[in-house]
C-alpha positions in Angstrom: 0.0 0.0 0.0 1.4 3.4 -1.1 0.4 6.2 1.2 1.3 9.9 0.8 1.0 12.0 4.0 0.5 15.7 3.6 1.2 18.3 6.3 2.0 22.0 6.4 5.0 21.4 8.5 7.1 18.4 9.5 9.8 17.4 12.0 12.5 17.7 13.1 12.3 21.5 12.8 8.5 21.6 13.6 7.2 19.5 16.5 3.7 20.8 17.3 0.8 18.3 17.6 -0.1 18.0 13.9 3.5 17.5 12.9 4.1 14.9 15.5 0.9 13.1 14.6 1.9 13.0 10.9 5.4 11.8 11.8 4.3 9.0 14.2 1.6 7.8 11.9 4.0 7.6 9.0 6.7 5.8 10.9 4.3 3.2 12.3 2.5 2.7 8.9 5.9 2.1 7.4 6.8 -0.3 10.2 3.6 -2.3 9.4 4.7 -2.7 5.7 3.2 0.4 3.9 5.3 2.4 1.5 5.0 5.9 3.0 6.2 9.3 1.8 5.5 12.8 3.1 4.7 16.0 1.3 5.3 19.1 3.4 6.4 22.8 3.3 9.3 24.8 4.8 9.9 28.5 4.7 13.5 29.1 3.6 14.3 32.5 2.2 17.7 31.3 1.3 16.2 29.0 -1.4 14.3 29.6 -4.6 10.6 29.9 -3.8 8.4 26.9 -4.7 11.4 24.6 -5.3 11.1 20.9 -4.2 13.8 19.2 -2.3 14.0 15.7 -0.8 15.3 14.5 2.6 14.8 11.5 4.9 13.5 11.5 8.4 13.2 8.4 10.5 13.2 6.3 7.4 10.5 8.3 5.7 11.2 10.0 2.3 10.1 13.6 2.6 9.3 15.9 -0.3 9.7 19.4 1.0 8.3 22.4 -0.9 10.0 25.8 -0.2 7.1 28.1 0.5 8.2 31.7 1.3 4.7 33.2 1.2 5.4 35.4 -1.9 1.6 35.8 -2.3 0.1 38.5 -4.5 -3.6 38.0 -3.5 -5.3 36.5 -0.5 -6.7 33.8 -2.7 -3.1 32.5 -3.1 -3.2 31.4 0.6 -5.6 28.6 -0.2 -5.8 28.3 -4.0 -2.3 28.2 -5.6 -1.9 26.5 -9.0 1.9 26.5 -8.8 1.9 24.7 -5.5 -0.5 22.2 -7.1 2.0 21.6 -10.0 4.7 20.7 -7.6 2.4 18.4 -5.7 1.3 16.9 -8.9 4.9 16.0 -9.8 5.2 14.0 -6.6 1.9 12.3 -7.3 3.1 11.3 -10.8 6.4 9.9 -9.4 5.0 8.1 -6.4 1.5 7.1 -7.6 0.0 6.8 -4.1 -3.1 4.7 -3.5 -4.1 6.9 -0.5 -3.4 10.5 0.1 -3.9 11.4 3.7 -4.0 15.1 4.3 -3.3 16.5 7.8 -3.2 20.2 6.9 -3.3 22.3 3.7 -2.1 25.5 5.3 0.6 27.0 2.9 -0.5 24.5 0.2 -3.7 24.6 -1.9 -7.2 23.2 -2.0 -6.5 22.0 -5.5 -4.0 19.4 -4.2 -7.1 17.4 -3.2 -8.5 17.6 -6.7 -5.1 16.6 -8.2 -5.0 13.6 -5.9 -8.5 12.7 -6.9 -7.7 12.8 -10.6 -4.6 10.7 -10.0 -6.9 7.9 -8.7 -6.0 8.1 -5.0 -8.5 7.8 -2.2 -8.4 10.8 0.1 -8.5 11.0 3.9 -8.4 14.3 5.7 -7.7 14.5 9.4 -8.9 17.8 10.8 -6.5 19.0 13.5 -7.9 22.5 13.9 -10.5 24.9 12.4 -8.7 25.9 9.3 -11.6 25.0 7.0 -13.7 27.5 8.9 -11.1 30.0 9.9 -8.5 31.5 7.5 -6.4 33.0 10.3 -4.4 29.8 11.0 -7.5 27.9 11.9 -7.5 29.1 15.5 -10.8 30.9 15.8 -9.2 33.9 17.4 -9.9 37.4 16.1 -7.1 39.9 15.5 -8.3 41.8 18.6 -7.6 38.7 20.7 -11.2 37.5 21.3 -12.3 34.0 20.5 -14.6 33.5 17.6 -17.6 31.5 18.8 -19.3 32.4 15.6 -17.5 32.9 12.3 -19.1 35.2 9.7 -17.6 37.1 6.7 -18.3 40.3 8.5 -16.3 39.3 11.5 -13.5 38.0 9.4 -13.5 41.3 7.5 -12.5 43.2 10.6 -9.8 40.5 11.5 -7.9 39.7 8.3 -6.6 43.2 7.4 -4.3 42.8 10.4 -3.2 39.3 9.5 0.3 38.9 8.0 -0.6 36.3 5.4 2.2 37.2 2.9 5.7 38.5 2.8 6.2 42.2 2.5 7.5 43.5 -0.9 10.8 44.3 0.8 11.1 40.8 2.3 10.2 39.3 -1.1 13.0 41.3 -2.8 15.6 40.2 -0.3 14.4 36.6 -0.3 14.6 36.4 -4.1 18.1 37.8 -4.0 19.2 35.3 -1.4 17.6 32.4 -3.4 19.5 33.5 -6.5 22.8 33.7 -4.6 22.3 30.2 -3.3 21.4 28.8 -6.7 24.4 30.4 -8.4 27.1 30.0 -5.8 25.8 27.4 -3.3 26.2 29.9 -0.4 23.4 29.6 2.1 22.5 32.9 3.8 19.1 31.8 5.1 20.2 31.4 8.7 21.5 34.9 8.8 18.4 36.3 7.2 16.2 34.5 9.8 18.3 35.8 12.6 18.0 39.4 11.3 14.2 39.0 10.8 13.8 37.8 14.4 15.9 40.7 15.7 13.7 43.2 13.8 10.5 41.6 15.2 11.8 41.7 18.7 13.0 45.3 18.5 9.9 46.6 16.8 7.5 45.2 19.3 9.3 44.2 22.4 6.3 45.1 24.6 3.7 43.5 22.3 2.1 40.6 24.2 -0.4 39.5 21.6 -2.0 40.2 18.3 -4.6 42.3 20.1 -1.9 44.9 21.0 -1.3 45.5 17.3 -4.9 45.3 16.1 -6.7 48.4 14.8 -10.2 48.7 13.5 -9.8 48.5 9.7 -11.3 50.9 7.2 -14.7 50.0 5.8 -13.1 49.4 2.4 -10.6 46.9 3.7 -13.2 45.1 5.8 -15.5 44.7 2.8 -12.7 43.5 0.7 -11.9 40.6 3.1 -15.6 39.9 3.6 -15.9 39.1 -0.1 -12.6 37.1 0.0 -13.8 35.0 3.0 -17.2 34.3 1.5 -15.5 33.1 -1.7 -13.1 30.9 0.3 -15.9 29.4 2.4 -18.1 28.6 -0.6 -15.1 27.0 -2.4 -14.2 24.9 0.6 -17.7 23.6 1.1 -17.8 22.5 -2.5 -14.2 21.5 -3.4 -13.0 20.0 -0.2 -16.2 18.1 0.7 -16.5 16.7 -2.9 -12.9 15.5 -3.0 -12.5 13.8 0.4 -13.6 10.2 1.0 -13.2 10.2 4.7 -12.8 13.0 7.3 -11.2 12.2 10.7 -11.1 14.2 13.9 -9.2 13.5 17.1 -12.0 15.1 19.2 -15.8 15.1 19.3 -15.7 18.8 19.8 -13.9 19.6 16.6 -15.9 16.9 14.7 -19.2 18.4 15.8 -18.1 22.0 15.0 -17.0 21.2 11.5 -20.1 19.0 10.7 -22.1 22.1 11.6 -19.9 24.1 9.3 -20.5 21.8 6.3 -18.5 18.6 6.5 -20.9 15.7 5.7 -21.6 13.9 8.9 -21.7 10.5 7.3 -18.1 11.0 6.2 -16.9 12.2 9.6 -15.3 9.8 12.1 -13.7 10.5 15.5 -10.4 8.7 15.7 -8.2 9.3 18.8 -4.5 10.3 18.3 -1.9 8.0 19.7 0.8 8.4 22.4 4.2 7.0 22.7 3.7 4.8 25.8 7.2 3.3 25.5 8.5 6.8 26.2 5.8 8.4 28.4 4.2 5.4 30.1 7.2 3.6 31.6 9.2 6.3 33.4 8.9 6.1 37.2 7.4 9.2 38.7 9.7 11.1 41.0 8.4 11.4 44.6 7.1 14.7 45.7 9.3 17.0 47.7 8.5 19.9 50.0 7.5 22.3 47.2 4.6 21.7 44.8 6.2 21.3 41.3 4.0 23.1 38.7 4.9 23.2 35.1 3.8 24.6 31.7 4.9 22.8 28.6 3.9 24.2 25.3 4.7 26.5 22.5 5.4 30.0 23.9 2.8 31.9 22.0 0.0 34.1 23.4 -2.8 31.6 22.7 -1.1 28.9 24.8 -1.4 31.1 27.8 1.9 30.7 29.7 1.4 34.3 31.0 -1.8 33.2 32.8 0.3 30.8 35.0 2.8 33.6 35.7 0.0 36.0 36.7 -1.6 33.3 38.9 1.7 32.8 40.7 2.0 36.5 41.2 -1.3 36.5 43.0 -0.2 34.0 45.6 0.9 35.3 49.0 4.7 35.3 49.5 4.6 32.5 52.0 2.8 30.2 49.5 5.1 31.2 46.6 8.0 29.8 48.7 6.2 26.5 48.7 5.8 26.2 44.9 8.3 25.6 42.1 7.1 26.8 38.7 8.8 25.8 35.4 7.9 27.1 32.0 9.4 25.5 28.9 8.5 25.4 25.2 9.6 26.4 21.6 10.2 30.2 21.8 10.9 31.2 18.2 7.3 31.9 16.9 6.4 35.1 18.7 9.7 36.8 19.8 8.0 39.9 21.1 5.6 37.8 23.3 8.5 35.7 24.6 10.4 38.8 25.5 7.6 40.1 27.5 6.9 36.7 29.0 10.4 36.5 30.3 10.3 40.0 31.7 7.0 39.3 33.5 8.5 36.1 34.9 11.6 37.8 36.1 9.5 40.4 38.0 8.1 37.6 40.2 11.3 35.5 40.5 10.5 33.0 37.8 12.3 32.1 34.6 11.3 30.9 31.2 13.2 28.1 29.4 13.1 26.9 25.8 12.1 23.9 23.8 12.6 20.3 25.1 13.1 17.2 23.0 10.6 14.4 23.4 12.7 12.6 26.0 13.1 15.9 27.8 9.3 16.3 27.9 8.9 12.8 29.3 11.5 13.4 32.1 9.9 16.8 32.9 6.5 15.3 33.3 7.8 12.5 35.5 8.9 15.2 38.0 5.9 17.4 37.7 3.2 17.4 40.4 0.7 19.3 38.3 0.8 20.4 34.6 -1.1 23.6 33.8 -2.6 24.0 30.3 -4.1 27.5 30.3 -5.0 27.7 26.6 -6.9 30.8 25.4 -8.4 29.2 22.3 -10.5 26.2 21.3 -7.9 23.5 21.7 -8.6 20.2 19.9 -6.7 17.3 21.5 -3.4 18.6 22.7 -0.5 16.2 22.5 0.9 17.4 25.8 -2.3 16.4 27.7 -2.1 12.8 26.2 1.5 12.6 27.3 0.6 13.9 30.8 -2.1 11.3 31.1 0.4 8.6 30.0 2.8 9.6 32.7 0.0 10.0 35.2 0.7 13.7 35.7 -2.2 15.6 37.3 -3.6 18.4 35.2 -5.2 21.8 35.6 -6.8 23.0 32.3 -8.9 25.8 30.8 -12.6 25.0 30.5 -12.7 25.3 26.7 -13.0 23.3 23.5 -11.7 19.7 23.4 -9.8 20.0 26.7 -12.8 19.0 28.7 -13.1 15.7 26.8 -9.7 14.7 28.3 -9.8 16.1 31.8 -12.6 15.3 34.1 -13.8 17.7 36.8 -14.8 17.1 40.4 -14.5 18.7 43.8 -10.8 18.8 43.3 -11.2 21.5 40.6 -9.2 20.2 37.8 -10.5 22.9 35.4 -10.6 26.6 35.7 -12.3 29.4 33.5 -10.3 30.3 30.4 -7.8 33.2 31.1 -8.8 33.5 34.8 -5.5 33.8 36.6 -7.4 34.4 39.9 -9.2 31.1 39.6 -6.0 29.3 38.7 -4.3 30.9 41.7 -7.1 29.5 43.9 -6.6 26.0 42.5 -2.9 26.2 43.1 -3.3 27.5 46.6 -5.5 24.6 47.5 -2.9 22.2 46.1 0.0 23.9 47.9 -1.9 23.7 51.2 -3.2 20.1 50.7 -1.1 18.3 48.1 -2.8 15.0 48.9 -5.7 16.4 46.8 -3.6 15.4 43.8 -4.2 11.7 44.7 -7.8 12.2 43.8 -7.1 12.8 40.1 -9.6 10.7 38.1 -7.3 8.6 35.9 -10.1 6.0 35.4 -10.6 5.4 31.7 -7.3 7.0 30.7 -6.2 3.8 28.9 -9.2 4.2 26.5 -8.1 7.7 25.8 -4.5 6.7 25.0 -4.2 4.2 22.1 -0.6 3.5 21.1 0.7 4.6 17.8 0.8 1.0 16.7 -2.9 0.7 17.4 -3.6 4.0 15.6 -1.6 2.9 12.5 -3.5 -0.4 12.5 -6.8 1.4 12.5 -5.7 3.7 9.7 -4.6 0.7 7.6 -8.0 -0.9 8.0 -9.6 2.4 7.0 -7.4 2.7 3.9 -8.1 -0.9 2.9 -11.8 -0.4 3.2 -11.7 2.7 1.0 -9.6 1.0 -1.6 -12.0 -2.0 -1.7 -14.9 0.4 -2.1 -16.4 -0.5 1.3 -15.5 2.8 2.9 -17.2 6.2 2.8 
């Protein structure tokens, strides 16, 4: 069985939930005998835009498209014929029987139609709300508020502040760097990225979120994007739903939301993501010490809410602060300005902010954590870190929002708190500091059913693929 996995990003550089899901599924499908390749994207201003390169990762052959966001029109963000041409070249060479899409951000909706014309059956795992929301699929407005309802009018006031393409100046520099590399072999992309990050940090060192930079757009700009979003939504409801044989969702919350949006319910299936039990389920937990060990593990961007934990710590009386150890770690390259302010806020109350941990580092960190705080400020789907915490039997405190509540039960111990409410979180932490035995009441019952192994997940996917190829599937 030949399977092409498609994702907007891929390890080792990118290790968020969607990327890890795609990686682990591919590795375990290959281990079970499938021939697996990956089609993905990387932004690299030191290379010619839209060039294809190949590499290998954990035994998987990876076709990587250089996508530097040299867009001219907003439609290019989701309908890009030149991207489809590069994708078509991989289809022609590999001839996959199944194309399993995990994300089309930075790619093109026409990739689905290309795959369909090539005779492949198409599976689409929905990891976020990108079909519904063109701003990275996060359902968060440019002013920082969550989008419970998505309308063209609301998107019209959001997207004018969204940096969906490179500036003309960045495009000129990027093309020059790409030409230098092609002619001389000299790679200046690392230097260019460093300079770009420095500019971003210097220009907005105090900017904590997108909301700080948001301004009410003109009526003309708002109307322009209303039209663009209406066109995108209509196209997705037709072209995506007509092309895909089977939709998958890791959570009931996301599945229900996107069925309401327009995904055919009869072609939607909830299929839990896996967890590496060999890594996360076998480490012995370190005994508690005198201080309550509290940790945040996640990408250091505003929507993940690490600052909420810092603010909660700041609200604790000094005598209780001395009885708690707070650690904050995660990838820190995506929002330099936010990270700069996060570190400054942490330093003010005697805390520090670390950086990214590798997978083994995450497992070791969880094994010595008394409670993991997941203070997300958006509709999370099925965060990988929560699955890994459950596998290591790490107690959790999570925002009451989205798919998080499917994974973490609530009871008198108060394992949930209102989204963004640092005061409520401080209250939960205070109770745990004063009575850490409350942690023993964490309801782990049923956790095994929530945590299939990647081998089990791959086997379920193989059965699904086989059913589609035999004509017995959706």
